[in-house]
BAMILUM-856206 format. One line per field, with one value per residue (C-alpha): residue number from 0; residue in three letters; x, y, z. Coordinates in steps of 0.1 Angstrom, whole numbers, always signed. Layout:
N
seq: [NUM, ...]
type: [ALA, ...]
px: [X, ...]
py: [Y, ...]
pz: [Z, ...]
***
This chain:
311
seq: [0, 1, 2, 3, 4, 5, 6, 7, 8, 9, 10, 11, 12, 13, 14, 15, 16, 17, 18, 19, 20, 21, 22, 23, 24, 25, 26, 27, 28, 29, 30, 31, 32, 33, 34, 35, 36, 37, 38, 39, 40, 41, 42, 43, 44, 45, 46, 47, 48, 49, 50, 51, 52, 53, 54, 55, 56, 57, 58, 59, 60, 61, 62, 63, 64, 65, 66, 67, 68, 69, 70, 71, 72, 73, 74, 75, 76, 77, 78, 79, 80, 81, 82, 83, 84, 85, 86, 87, 88, 89, 90, 91, 92, 93, 94, 95, 96, 97, 98, 99, 100, 101, 102, 103, 104, 105, 106, 107, 108, 109, 110, 111, 112, 113, 114, 115, 116, 117, 118, 119, 120, 121, 122, 123, 124, 125, 126, 127, 128, 129, 130, 131, 132, 133, 134, 135, 136, 137, 138, 139, 140, 141, 142, 143, 144, 145, 146, 147, 148, 149, 150, 151, 152, 153, 154, 155, 156, 157, 158, 159, 160, 161, 162, 163, 164, 165, 166, 167, 168, 169, 170, 171, 172, 173, 174, 175, 176, 177, 178, 179, 180, 181, 182, 183, 184, 185, 186, 187, 188, 189, 190, 191, 192, 193, 194, 195, 196, 197, 198, 199, 200, 201, 202, 203, 204, 205, 206, 207, 208, 209, 210, 211, 212, 213, 214, 215, 216, 217, 218, 219, 220, 221, 222, 223, 224, 225, 226, 227, 228, 229, 230, 231, 232, 233, 234, 235, 236, 237, 238, 239, 240, 241, 242, 243, 244, 245, 246, 247, 248, 249, 250, 251, 252, 253, 254, 255, 256, 257, 258, 259, 260, 261, 262, 263, 264, 265, 266, 267, 268, 269, 270, 271, 272, 273, 274, 275, 276, 277, 278, 279, 280, 281, 282, 283, 284, 285, 286, 287, 288, 289, 290, 291, 292, 293, 294, 295, 296, 297, 298, 299, 300, 301, 302, 303, 304, 305, 306, 307, 308, 309, 310]
type: [MET, LYS, LYS, SER, VAL, PHE, CYS, LEU, ALA, GLY, MET, VAL, LEU, LEU, SER, LEU, LEU, LEU, ALA, PHE, ALA, LEU, SER, GLY, THR, THR, SER, ALA, SER, GLU, ARG, ASN, LEU, ASP, ASP, GLY, LYS, LEU, ARG, ILE, ILE, VAL, PHE, GLY, ALA, HIS, PRO, ASP, ASP, CYS, GLU, ILE, LYS, ALA, GLY, GLY, ALA, ALA, ALA, MET, TRP, ALA, ALA, GLN, GLY, HIS, HIS, VAL, LYS, PHE, VAL, SER, VAL, THR, ASN, GLY, ASP, ILE, GLY, HIS, ALA, GLU, MET, ALA, GLY, GLY, GLU, LEU, ALA, LYS, ARG, ARG, THR, ALA, GLU, VAL, LYS, ALA, ALA, ALA, LYS, LYS, LEU, GLY, ILE, GLU, THR, GLU, VAL, LEU, ASP, ILE, HIS, ASP, GLY, GLU, LEU, MET, PRO, THR, LEU, GLU, ASN, ARG, LYS, ILE, PHE, VAL, ARG, LEU, ILE, ARG, GLU, TRP, LYS, ALA, ASP, ILE, VAL, MET, GLY, HIS, ARG, PRO, ASN, ASP, TYR, HIS, PRO, ASP, HIS, ARG, TYR, THR, GLY, ILE, LEU, MET, GLN, ASP, ALA, ALA, TYR, MET, ALA, THR, VAL, THR, PHE, TYR, CYS, PRO, ASP, VAL, PRO, GLN, ILE, PRO, LYS, ASN, PRO, VAL, PHE, LEU, TYR, LEU, SER, ASP, GLY, PHE, GLN, LYS, PRO, ASN, PRO, PHE, ASP, PRO, ASP, VAL, VAL, VAL, SER, ILE, ASP, ASN, VAL, ILE, GLU, GLN, LYS, ALA, ASP, ALA, LEU, TRP, LEU, LEU, GLU, SER, GLN, ILE, GLU, SER, LEU, TRP, ALA, THR, GLY, ASN, PHE, GLU, LYS, VAL, VAL, PRO, VAL, PRO, LYS, GLN, GLY, ALA, GLU, ARG, GLU, ALA, ARG, ARG, LYS, ALA, MET, ARG, ASP, ARG, PHE, ALA, ARG, ARG, ALA, GLU, SER, VAL, ALA, ASP, LYS, TYR, ARG, ALA, LYS, LEU, ILE, GLU, LEU, TYR, GLY, GLU, GLU, LYS, GLY, LYS, LYS, ILE, ARG, TYR, ALA, GLU, ALA, PHE, GLU, LEU, CYS, GLU, TYR, GLY, SER, ARG, ALA, SER, PRO, ASP, LYS, LEU, LYS, GLN, LEU, PHE, PRO, PHE, PHE, GLY, ARG]
px: [+545, +534, +508, +494, +492, +473, +449, +442, +437, +413, +393, +390, +379, +354, +340, +336, +319, +295, +287, +280, +257, +238, +235, +217, +191, +184, +157, +165, +145, +163, +196, +185, +172, +185, +176, +152, +121, +91, +88, +53, +43, +7, -6, -36, -51, -51, -34, -57, -66, -37, -42, -79, -77, -44, -33, -39, -20, +8, +11, +13, +39, +60, +57, +74, +102, +89, +92, +60, +57, +25, +24, -3, -5, -20, -13, -49, -49, -86, -98, -112, -143, -124, -88, -70, -37, -2, -13, -36, -11, +16, -9, -20, +16, +25, -6, +3, +39, +27, +4, +33, +53, +24, +21, +59, +61, +73, +52, +55, +32, +35, +33, +2, -29, -59, -86, -62, -45, -44, -30, -2, +31, +49, +28, +32, +70, +67, +49, +75, +104, +88, +81, +116, +133, +114, +122, +86, +74, +38, +21, -13, -37, -73, -94, -100, -138, -142, -163, -134, -113, -81, -89, -96, -65, -44, -56, -49, -14, -7, -19, +1, +33, +29, +46, +67, +85, +103, +113, +150, +150, +118, +130, +166, +177, +163, +173, +143, +131, +140, +106, +72, +57, +23, -2, -34, -64, -76, -112, -143, -180, -186, -205, -202, -187, -177, -178, -147, -138, -110, -83, -69, -88, -67, -77, -66, -81, -46, -39, -73, -64, -30, -48, -74, -45, -30, -63, -68, -38, -55, -73, -80, -102, -118, -130, -142, -151, -154, -175, -201, -197, -191, -172, -199, -185, -159, -167, -135, -120, -120, -85, -88, -110, -140, -153, -121, -121, -157, -148, -119, -141, -167, -140, -126, -160, -168, -138, -141, -176, -162, -136, -164, -184, -154, -150, -187, -190, -160, -164, -162, -128, -116, -126, -108, -76, -77, -96, -132, -127, -106, -122, -156, -142, -124, -140, -121, -106, -90, -94, -74, -80, -53, -48, -45, -14, +20, +29, +1, +4, -9, -28, +4, +24, -2, +2, +39, +33, +7, +23, -6, -25, -8, -32]
py: [+120, +100, +127, +124, +87, +89, +115, +93, +62, +83, +94, +58, +46, +74, +65, +29, +38, +61, +34, +10, +34, +41, +4, +0, +25, +12, -14, -48, -41, -7, -26, -50, -26, -47, -82, -88, -88, -65, -33, -22, +10, +15, +49, +49, +80, +67, +41, +12, +19, +1, -29, -32, -27, -45, -65, -98, -90, -75, -107, -128, -106, -107, -145, -146, -123, -92, -58, -40, -7, +8, +46, +61, +96, +111, +101, +94, +117, +124, +89, +79, +86, +95, +104, +126, +144, +131, +103, +88, +93, +74, +47, +42, +43, +15, -5, -4, -12, -43, -51, -47, -73, -97, -92, -93, -58, -23, +7, +45, +71, +106, +136, +151, +157, +135, +154, +181, +165, +189, +183, +208, +211, +201, +170, +161, +162, +139, +113, +116, +112, +81, +65, +72, +61, +28, +24, +12, -11, -7, +22, +20, +45, +56, +67, +105, +101, +90, +101, +113, +143, +126, +96, +119, +139, +108, +97, +130, +132, +97, +107, +139, +120, +95, +116, +138, +109, +105, +141, +146, +181, +177, +169, +165, +156, +121, +105, +100, +66, +57, +41, +50, +24, +8, +28, +12, +22, +4, -8, +12, +11, +47, +50, +86, +99, +63, +30, +11, -13, -38, -50, -73, -94, -117, -145, -140, -174, -186, -154, -144, -154, -136, -105, -108, -112, -80, -61, -74, -54, -21, -19, +18, +13, -19, -2, +30, +34, -3, -9, +18, +31, +66, +84, +85, +61, +35, -2, -15, -47, -73, -80, -118, -149, -159, -124, -113, -143, -135, -99, -111, -135, -108, -85, -113, -123, -87, -83, -118, -109, -78, -99, -124, -95, -85, -121, -124, -90, -97, -134, -131, -114, -142, -168, -150, -148, -182, -203, -214, -243, -224, -190, -203, -217, -186, -172, -141, -115, -80, -59, -32, -9, +4, +41, +58, +75, +58, +27, +10, -27, -54, -83, -104, -77, -75, -113, -107, -80, -100, -135, -153, -168, -201, -226]
pz: [+60, +90, +98, +62, +65, +98, +84, +54, +75, +97, +67, +55, +89, +91, +57, +67, +99, +80, +55, +83, +100, +68, +61, +94, +85, +49, +44, +29, -2, -7, -6, -33, -59, -88, -76, -105, -83, -88, -68, -59, -40, -29, -17, +6, +21, +57, +78, +69, +32, +16, +40, +32, -6, -14, +16, +0, -32, -12, +9, -23, -39, -7, -5, -40, -29, -45, -27, -16, +2, +16, +21, +43, +29, +60, +96, +105, +135, +136, +127, +160, +182, +215, +207, +182, +175, +179, +203, +177, +148, +168, +176, +140, +127, +152, +140, +103, +111, +129, +100, +75, +94, +92, +54, +49, +34, +43, +53, +58, +72, +60, +84, +69, +90, +84, +65, +53, +23, -7, -43, -39, -57, -25, -21, -58, -53, -22, -44, -72, -48, -31, -65, -77, -44, -45, -82, -87, -114, -101, -84, -69, -53, -50, -79, -79, -78, -42, -12, +9, -1, +12, -11, -41, -36, -31, -65, -81, -67, -79, -114, -113, -104, -132, -159, -137, -122, -156, -161, -154, -140, -119, -83, -96, -61, -68, -102, -125, -134, -170, -176, -162, -139, -145, -125, -112, -91, -60, -61, -50, -56, -68, -101, -112, -134, -142, -123, -113, -142, -132, -156, -129, -104, -82, -59, -23, -11, +0, +20, +34, +69, +67, +55, +83, +108, +96, +97, +133, +143, +134, +167, +167, +137, +150, +182, +165, +129, +120, +150, +144, +109, +122, +149, +175, +201, +209, +213, +231, +219, +248, +260, +263, +263, +243, +238, +222, +199, +190, +181, +161, +141, +135, +121, +100, +86, +78, +55, +41, +29, +13, -5, -15, -30, -51, -64, -72, -89, -111, -117, -154, -151, -127, -152, -180, -160, -142, -165, -161, -137, -112, -118, -108, -75, -63, -31, -22, -45, -48, -80, -97, -127, -150, -149, -184, -171, -168, -189, -207, -199, -222, -208, -210, -192, -164, -159, -155, -129, -111, -112, -96, -125, -130, -146]
***
């Protein structure tokens, strides 16, 4: 009898210890799946795409207590002029983790080689599982007509996951979501076969500096691709002093101009969403287009999902 009691007590203690250990590896937002807040997951092809295209909106959602996760679908291990492989993948992963802290969100980098993403069944299941595990209300990703194959296939995989995420016996190891999320595309400038046509344009005036601070942490890109526009050479970031501050300002101004161009290009949509007086004054913006797959959100529903348009 005593032996049975001791065995039972040991099993209870083991269960408690296991639960405690698991709680230490579970994110705060994963522990609060039913807190009434929005849950947003953004798929970017490389460790910088989500931050560039949706960093402002992410910061605003996070400030309101909503849960945002960025997923870099490839590890970026060839995205530099002088380094590559595991060393670069680790560096870029650390950079986006630091950027995520600055934005108040979560991030994950998948172990897929840069430049080698394919729209396979295996990768489709990865997308489905991530969407389900996050219990997403909103899913974002690239459009499938983009210059980079990793971008295109990220868009295709996101689209392919849109319906399958609701199918009970597809990836049955993760429960399906009862209702399809709203799927949206990140902005781009490509015109064929059809140009980007935003359904939502949000002002990021209040978070432009926070977004710039997050992008500043992606130093591997600042010193390589963003410095030269290609992978020909590295322009090291000064470690301190006035030269470092000048480089930081140049990077900030570059991305601020990009956000200004979005606001100017889609001014009519900003006025529609914010009203004429405020819409005309908005300086910086990010834009998103509804995907035909997933839930079809009405204009009123979009305003609930993007709770930034208070008049």
